[in-house]
C-alpha positions, -999 to +999 in steps of 0.1 A: -455+110-351-489+094-359-486+059-373-505+069-405-479+096-413-448+074-414-430+084-445-409+053-450-405+018-437-373+030-420-394+055-400-417+027-389-388+005-379-372+033-359-405+041-341-410+004-334-375+001-318-381+032-298-414+020-285-399-014-277-371+002-258-395+023-237-416-007-229-386-028-219-370-001-199-401+006-178-413-030-176-413-048-142-396-076-160-358-077-159-345-078-195-309-083-205-293-083-240-262-105-243-240-107-274-229-140-288-196-138-268-219-135-237-209-099-229-237-078-214-250-051-238-281-039-220-300-044-188-334-028-181-340-007-150-360-035-133-329-057-133-307-028-122-330-021-093-334-058-083-296-063-082-289-030-064-265-019-091-256+018-089-242+023-124-251-005-148-229+010-175-199-003-157-210-038-166-217-032-202-193-051-225-183-074-196-189-111-194-224-122-182-232-137-157-215-114-132-188-125-108-208-116-077-234-143-087-230-177-069-208-202-088-237-226-092-258-199-109-229-188-132-222-224-143-259-231-150-265-197-168-233-201-189-243-236-200-278-224-210-265-193-228-242-216-249-271-240-255-294-213-267-267-198-290-256-231-304-291-246-309-311-215-317-337-227-291-354-210-262-339-222-228-354-217-193-340-219-158-349-209-123-321-202-098-309-178-072-285-149-077-272-124-052-273-087-055-244-064-049-252-063-012-251-101-009-289-106-007-304-137-024-327-130-053-346-157-072-351-153-109-371-174-134-352-167-167-360-173-203-331-172-228-342-164-263-320-162-294-330-131-314-326-137-352-324-114-382-330-122-418-302-112-442-306-098-477-303-133-491-331-146-468-308-165-444-315-162-406-287-157-382-286-151-344-277-115-337-279-116-299-295-133-269-323-118-249-326-129-212-359-121-197-360-127-160-390-125-136-382-119-099-398-148-082-382-143-048-415-138-030-430-169-046-399-189-037-398-177-001-435-185+001-430-219-014-401-226+010-421-215+040-450-237+028-425-267+025-412-259+060-448-258+073-455-291+056-424-306+070-433-293+104-468-306+100-455-340+090-432-341+120-461-330+143-484-357+128-456-383+132-451-373+168-488-373+175-491-407+158-464-422+180-480-407+211-513-421+200-498-455+194-480-454+228-513-443+245-532-471+227-505-496+238-507-484+273-545-486+273-543-521+258-518-531+285-539-517+312-571-534+298-553-567+299-534-564+331-546-573+366-541-542+388-533-562+420-508-588+408-496-571+376-502-604+357-523-606+326-560-608+334-589-630+322-593-608+291-557-614+282-561-651+289-589-655+264-566-639+237-535-659+247-552-692+247-568-686+213-535-675+198-515-704+212-541-730+202-538-716+166-500-719+167-501-754+182-525-766+154-503-750+128-471-765+142-487-798+151-477-795+188-492-800+222-505-773+245-509-777+283-529-756+307-525-754+345-554-741+366-540-730+400-563-723+430-552-710+464-562-734+491-585-721+519-581-685+507-612-674+524-596-683+557-568-657+551-593-630+543-614-638+574-585-642+598-561-615+586-583-592+566-585-584+529-553-563+529-533-594+540-553-615+515-541-591+487-505-596+499-509-633+497-522-631+461-493-608+451-467-632+466-483-662+450-484-644+416-447-635+419-439-671+429-457-685+398-441-660+375-406-667+389-411-704+384-416-701+346-384-701+327-395-698+291-406-665+276-434-683+258-450-696+291-478-673+303-492-669+338-524-650+343-548-642+371-578-661+360-601-645+386-603-642+424-578-666+440-574-686+408-545-684+383-538-701+350-506-710+332-504-716+295-475-739+284-471-740+246-454-771+232-455-790+265-470-825+270-489-837+301-459-852+318-438-820+315-467-799+324-472-819+356-435-814+365-440-777+361-471-778+382-452-794+410-425-768+408-451-741+411-468-758+440-436-763+460-425-727+454-458-714+467-456-738+497-422-723+507-437-687+509-435-670+543-455-638+544-451-615+574-479-593+589-484-572+619-454-574+644-433-596+621-457-625+625-455-650+597-483-666+577-473-701+569-490-731+553-499-712+521-506-739+495-522-743+461-540-771+443-533-774+405-552-791+377-532-801+346-547-806+311-529-813+279-542-817+243-525-824+210-530-801+180-560-819+163-579-821+196-573-786+208-600-761+215-603-735+243-635-749+258-622-785+263-588-777+276-602-753+302-629-778+313-604-806+316-580-784+337-609-774+359-619-810+364-583-820+373-582-790+398-614-803+414-598-838+417-568-821+434-591-804+459-609-836+467-575-854+472-568-832+502-554-800+485-518-789+481-513-814+452-513-815+414-535-837+393-535-845+355-569-848+338-575-884+328-601-892+302-629-914+316 
């Protein structure tokens, strides 16, 4: 019937309803009509197909949402249906349902109260229309993306930890003497600067021992460099084992020379520590060849100590070196404290 040939308004209204029904029935959008007691009155073919319902007429006149939906969905939908009916407002929700085969289907639903105007001009809600868009693919895609993001974050976190561990290892290797496993000269420069800063802050003393192996060239010339390396390892171990505080630091300063940083220690206590180190080295007995023993391994030690206001790396190292030179001139195998001229 052409639109221009409608005979009455009633014909136009009937045609409009028929056209609306055809559009709703064949739309890819799931449309449901629910009465004010929340009983299902109509479901479009899209919804029937999505929920795998064989005969939708069996559900007409029965409470919506259906019993085979998850309880969480039923509770949320029932709440929103009441809200739309009681307030006359449009309500939206997104949640998962299950079809008759138990498969999860995600719907984004809009609940709209449909109103009619009475003869006296008053509006009243006749029924509720629930328009649901199947967003299962989008939800699965979003969930996969979230999983990929989580996996990426975990991968980045693991790689970051690995990188940190690698950097720590490289830093340790860069500051460790490969022969004695003590910190090296590079580490000494950092440690002395850090401990001077702490001593100044806390207004404390800092002492430095410079330790040199006596006649070390003799061991290398007589026994060879391999035995010389063994001597250095044993001396390094003896020095490290003499230190009792975690804050005390022994380093291989270079060649046959070692340094010991003693935070918070004055000259007298530093000299006492130097003598302990000297005696422990003197007791060393290193075997070589057919169980022959290298004896008479000794060290000379220079001691310097400065209070917080006087502290700087250049002066304390120079003073400890001068004290070491004094110990060498005094016949070796002894400790000397730097004395200001």
